[in-house]
C-alpha positions in Angstrom: 0.0 0.0 0.0 1.3 3.5 -1.0 -0.5 5.6 1.5 1.5 8.2 3.4 0.7 9.3 7.0 2.5 12.5 8.2 2.0 13.0 11.9 3.0 16.4 13.4 6.2 16.6 11.4 8.6 19.4 12.2 11.9 20.5 10.6 14.3 22.9 12.2 17.6 24.3 11.0 20.0 25.6 13.5 22.7 28.2 12.9 24.6 31.1 14.3 21.6 33.3 13.8 19.3 31.0 15.7 16.8 28.3 14.8 14.8 28.4 11.6 11.6 26.4 11.5 11.0 25.3 7.9 8.1 22.9 8.6 6.0 23.4 11.7 3.8 20.6 12.9 2.4 19.4 9.6 -0.1 16.5 9.7 -1.5 15.0 6.5 -2.8 11.7 5.2 -2.1 10.9 1.5 -4.4 8.2 0.2 -3.2 5.2 -1.7 -3.2 6.0 -5.4 -3.9 9.7 -4.9 -2.2 12.5 -6.8 -1.6 15.2 -4.2 0.0 18.5 -5.0 1.7 20.8 -2.5 1.8 24.5 -3.4 2.9 27.6 -1.7 5.2 30.6 -2.1 9.0 30.4 -1.9 10.1 29.5 1.6 6.8 28.0 2.5 8.4 24.6 3.3 6.9 22.6 0.4 10.2 21.2 -1.0 11.5 20.5 2.6 8.4 18.5 3.3 8.8 16.5 0.1 12.5 15.8 0.9 11.5 14.6 4.4 9.1 12.1 2.8 12.0 11.0 0.5 14.4 10.7 3.3 16.8 13.4 2.0 16.1 15.6 5.0 16.1 14.4 8.6 12.9 14.9 10.6 13.4 17.0 13.7 10.1 15.8 15.3 7.1 13.8 14.4 6.4 10.5 12.6 6.2 9.5 9.0 4.6 6.3 7.7 4.5 4.8 4.2 1.8 2.1 4.2 2.0 0.4 7.5 5.8 1.0 8.0 7.2 3.8 10.1 10.0 5.3 7.9 11.0 8.3 10.0 14.6 7.0 10.3 14.7 4.6 7.3 17.3 5.2 4.6 15.9 6.7 1.4 16.6 3.6 -0.8 14.6 1.5 1.6 11.4 3.6 1.7 9.9 2.4 -1.6 9.8 5.9 -3.1 11.2 7.3 -6.4 11.8 11.0 -6.9 11.9 13.2 -10.0 13.9 16.4 -9.6 13.7 19.8 -11.3 17.2 19.4 -12.7 16.6 15.9 -14.1 19.8 14.6 -12.4 20.8 12.3 -15.3 24.3 10.9 -15.5 25.8 12.5 -18.6 28.3 9.7 -19.3 25.6 7.0 -19.3 23.2 6.2 -22.1 19.4 6.6 -21.4 19.2 2.8 -21.0 21.9 2.8 -18.3 20.4 5.9 -16.6 17.1 4.1 -16.3 18.5 0.8 -15.1 21.0 2.2 -12.7 18.7 2.4 -9.7 17.4 -1.1 -10.2 20.9 -2.5 -10.3 21.7 -0.8 -7.0 18.5 -1.7 -5.1 17.3 -5.0 -6.5 18.6 -8.4 -7.3 16.8 -8.6 -10.6 18.6 -10.4 -13.5 20.0 -8.3 -16.3 17.3 -9.7 -18.6 14.5 -8.6 -16.3 16.0 -5.2 -15.8 16.3 -4.6 -19.5 12.8 -5.9 -20.1 11.5 -3.4 -17.5 13.5 -0.6 -19.0 12.2 -1.2 -22.5 8.6 -1.5 -21.3 8.9 1.8 -19.4 10.6 3.5 -22.3 7.8 2.5 -24.6 5.3 3.9 -22.1 7.2 7.2 -22.1 7.6 7.3 -25.9 11.4 7.3 -25.6 12.2 3.7 -26.9 14.2 5.1 -29.8 16.4 7.1 -27.4 17.7 4.3 -25.2 21.2 4.3 -26.7 21.6 8.1 -26.7 23.4 10.2 -24.1 21.5 12.9 -22.1 23.4 15.8 -23.7 22.0 15.0 -27.1 18.4 15.2 -25.9 16.0 18.1 -25.6 14.7 19.3 -22.2 11.4 17.4 -22.7 13.2 14.2 -23.6 15.4 14.5 -20.6 12.3 15.0 -18.4 10.8 11.8 -19.9 14.0 9.9 -19.1 14.0 11.2 -15.5 10.4 10.2 -15.1 10.9 6.8 -16.7 13.8 6.2 -14.4 11.4 6.6 -11.5 8.7 4.5 -13.0 11.0 1.6 -13.8 11.6 1.0 -10.1 7.8 0.4 -9.6 7.8 2.3 -6.3 5.0 2.6 -3.8 5.2 6.4 -4.0 6.3 8.9 -6.7 7.7 12.2 -5.5 8.0 15.1 -7.9 9.9 18.3 -7.0 8.9 21.0 -9.6 9.8 18.7 -12.5 8.4 20.9 -15.3 9.7 24.3 -14.3 12.6 24.2 -16.7 10.4 23.5 -19.7 8.8 26.1 -22.0 5.1 26.8 -21.7 3.9 24.5 -24.6 6.0 21.6 -23.4 4.9 22.0 -19.8 1.3 21.7 -21.0 2.1 18.5 -22.9 4.1 17.0 -20.0 1.2 17.8 -17.5 -1.0 15.7 -19.7 1.6 12.9 -19.9 2.1 12.8 -16.2 -1.7 12.6 -15.6 -2.0 9.7 -18.1 0.9 7.8 -16.5 -0.6 8.3 -13.0 -4.0 7.1 -14.2 -2.3 4.0 -15.8 -0.1 3.1 -12.8 -2.4 4.3 -10.0 0.7 4.9 -7.9 0.5 7.4 -5.0 2.1 10.7 -6.2 3.1 13.8 -4.2 3.9 16.7 -6.5 5.5 20.0 -5.4 5.1 23.1 -7.6 4.9 26.9 -7.4 2.6 26.8 -10.5 -1.0 26.9 -9.4 -2.1 26.0 -12.9 -0.3 22.6 -12.5 -1.9 22.1 -9.1 -5.4 22.9 -10.3 -5.3 20.8 -13.4 -3.4 17.7 -12.2 -4.4 17.1 -8.6 -7.0 15.0 -6.7 -6.3 17.3 -3.8 -4.2 20.3 -3.1 -2.2 21.3 0.0 -1.5 25.0 0.4 1.4 25.8 2.7 2.6 29.1 4.1 5.4 29.6 6.6 5.7 25.9 7.2 2.1 25.3 8.1 -0.9 24.0 6.2 -3.5 26.6 5.3 -6.0 24.3 3.6 -6.3 20.9 2.1 -9.0 20.2 -0.5 -9.9 19.4 -4.0 -9.0 22.0 -6.6 -12.7 23.0 -6.8 -12.9 23.4 -3.0 -9.8 25.5 -2.5 -10.9 27.8 -5.4 -14.5 28.2 -4.5 -14.3 28.0 -0.7 -10.8 29.3 0.4 -10.4 28.8 4.1 -8.7 32.2 4.6 -7.5 35.3 2.8 -4.1 33.8 2.1 -5.5 30.9 0.2 -8.0 33.2 -1.6 -5.1 35.4 -2.7 -2.7 32.6 -3.6 -5.1 30.4 -5.6 -6.5 32.1 -8.8 -4.9 34.2 -11.5 -5.4 37.1 -11.6 -5.9 37.2 -7.8 -9.1 37.9 -6.0 -10.2 41.5 -5.5 -10.0 42.5 -1.8 -11.6 45.6 -0.1 -11.5 46.7 3.5 -15.1 47.2 4.6 -16.9 48.0 7.8 -20.4 46.9 8.7 -22.6 50.0 9.3 -26.4 49.8 9.6 -26.5 46.5 7.7 -24.3 47.6 4.8 -20.6 46.9 4.1 -19.0 50.3 3.6 -15.7 50.6 1.7 -13.7 53.8 0.9 -15.3 54.2 -2.5 -18.5 52.1 -2.5 -21.2 50.6 -0.3 -22.5 47.0 -0.6 -25.9 46.0 0.6 -25.9 42.3 1.6 -28.9 40.2 2.6 -29.9 40.1 6.3 -29.0 36.4 6.4 -25.5 37.0 5.3 -25.0 39.8 7.8 -26.2 37.6 10.7 -24.0 34.7 9.7 -20.9 37.0 9.5 -21.7 38.5 12.9 -22.0 35.1 14.4 -18.4 34.2 13.5 -16.7 37.6 13.4 -14.6 39.2 16.2 -15.3 42.8 15.0 -17.3 44.8 12.5 -14.2 45.2 10.3 -14.0 42.8 7.4 -12.2 42.2 4.0 -14.7 41.7 1.2 -13.4 39.5 -1.6 -14.6 38.6 -5.1 -12.9 36.9 -8.0 -12.4 38.9 -11.3 -14.6 36.5 -13.2 -17.5 36.9 -10.7 -17.7 40.7 -10.9 -20.5 41.6 -13.3 -20.4 44.6 -15.7 -23.8 46.2 -15.2 -24.5 49.8 -16.3 -27.5 49.9 -14.1 -25.5 49.5 -10.9 -24.1 52.4 -9.0 -20.7 50.8 -8.0 -18.6 52.5 -10.7 -14.9 52.6 -11.6 -12.9 54.0 -14.5 -11.1 51.7 -16.9 -7.4 52.2 -16.8 -6.2 49.2 -19.0 -7.9 46.5 -21.1 -5.9 43.4 -21.7 -7.2 41.2 -24.6 -6.4 37.5 -24.2 -8.4 35.8 -26.9 -11.6 34.4 -25.4 -11.3 36.7 -22.3 -10.6 40.4 -21.7 -9.2 41.7 -18.4 -10.4 45.1 -17.2 -8.2 46.9 -14.8 -10.2 49.7 -13.2 -9.9 52.2 -10.4 -11.8 54.8 -8.4 -9.7 57.0 -6.1 -7.6 54.5 -4.1 -9.8 51.5 -4.9 -8.6 49.1 -7.7 -10.6 46.4 -9.5 -9.7 43.5 -11.8 -12.6 42.1 -13.8 -12.6 39.3 -16.3 -15.2 39.6 -19.1 -15.9 37.9 -22.4 -13.4 38.6 -25.2 -16.1 40.4 -27.2 -16.7 43.0 -24.4 -14.7 46.1 -25.2 -14.4 49.5 -23.5 -12.1 52.4 -24.2 -9.7 53.5 -21.4 -11.2 56.3 -19.4 -14.7 54.8 -19.7 -16.8 54.7 -16.4 -18.0 51.1 -15.9 -20.8 50.0 -13.7 -20.2 46.9 -11.6 -22.3 44.5 -9.5 -21.2 41.9 -7.0 -23.4 38.7 -6.9 -23.8 37.7 -3.3 -23.3 34.0 -4.0 -19.7 34.8 -5.1 -18.8 37.3 -2.4 -16.3 36.2 0.3 -16.0 37.9 3.7 -12.8 37.6 5.8 -12.3 38.5 9.4 -9.8 41.4 9.1 -7.9 40.3 12.2 -7.7 36.6 11.7 -8.0 36.3 7.9 -10.6 33.5 8.4 -13.2 33.1 5.6 -16.5 33.7 7.5 -18.6 32.2 4.8 -17.0 28.8 4.3 -19.7 26.3 4.9 -22.1 29.2 5.4 -22.5 30.3 1.8 -25.7 32.3 1.0 -26.8 31.5 -2.5 -29.3 34.2 -3.3 -27.7 36.6 -5.8 -30.9 38.5 -6.4 -30.9 39.7 -2.8 -27.7 41.8 -3.1 -27.5 45.3 -4.4 -24.9 48.1 -4.2 -24.8 51.8 -4.1 -22.0 54.3 -4.7 -20.4 56.1 -1.8 -22.3 59.3 -1.1 
């Protein structure tokens, strides 16, 4: 079984300047056969966590299990894992065939015949069977990535670990390799933990996503869940491109008042927010694709820039100190300087506690868009 159980794992680095905590009490269950992606900003601890699973970093505290075996202090080669690195890590003096077979020769007692059979079978799966006798320096970046992935597959591990494996490829090849990795994972049904800074990879490839910040888990969920129901403002800001719009608001007489607009929510939404909030100060959030262009509305802003991206246009608007990003259909056009009316459907509005960052509407979503309206600041 290739399940992974991470129980309160901690990683500290000591030095002259003091102790640095890279991973701080992370607990996580990775299901057998699951494709789980870990995302977060630079320094969030995602690669450190992956390297602890691989056995390349010592664990300061906590317990790690793969299947039923505690592997906290087990050597990397005995954990039943195979890792694919960002830099491919191929031996330049060896052929593709020898690169792919090298790990098997070190860690198994398979015969040469069985090793070669497994290498050739894997090479055919990866579409590199005609490259087996070539050296890595004669291959393209995409071909080298296929060899590195094939080298991991040929070992038939319980767990695949991927450390930003596509970041050195161009955009078109990244898209192709994402599809290839998903196909391979579906075929093999091997548990996979994938680390990336690219949220598009995370959203398109994963069964579940883990969002890390400052060494701690902010949210775990399906791509749909972390996008539609972010647990806090950090997740809402990190997931989604362009980022969610955020506005500081205060609740006054049943209305959310910002610097440059007022928003009239339903009474039900107000009561739910008050039940969980610590103050009357909130951050109102809404994603660019959920803001509606509506000339009958009295929330207004002036168009600064229109970016045309084929099927979509992005409107960048402002009013005094308030800035908006709005995604509209590619056929919707405005000239810079145009005043645009905007509406905020209540079923897509998020409200965060300004002190804690908690999303006050997770699990409490009010789905009644017709009940909301907005008025301009008087």
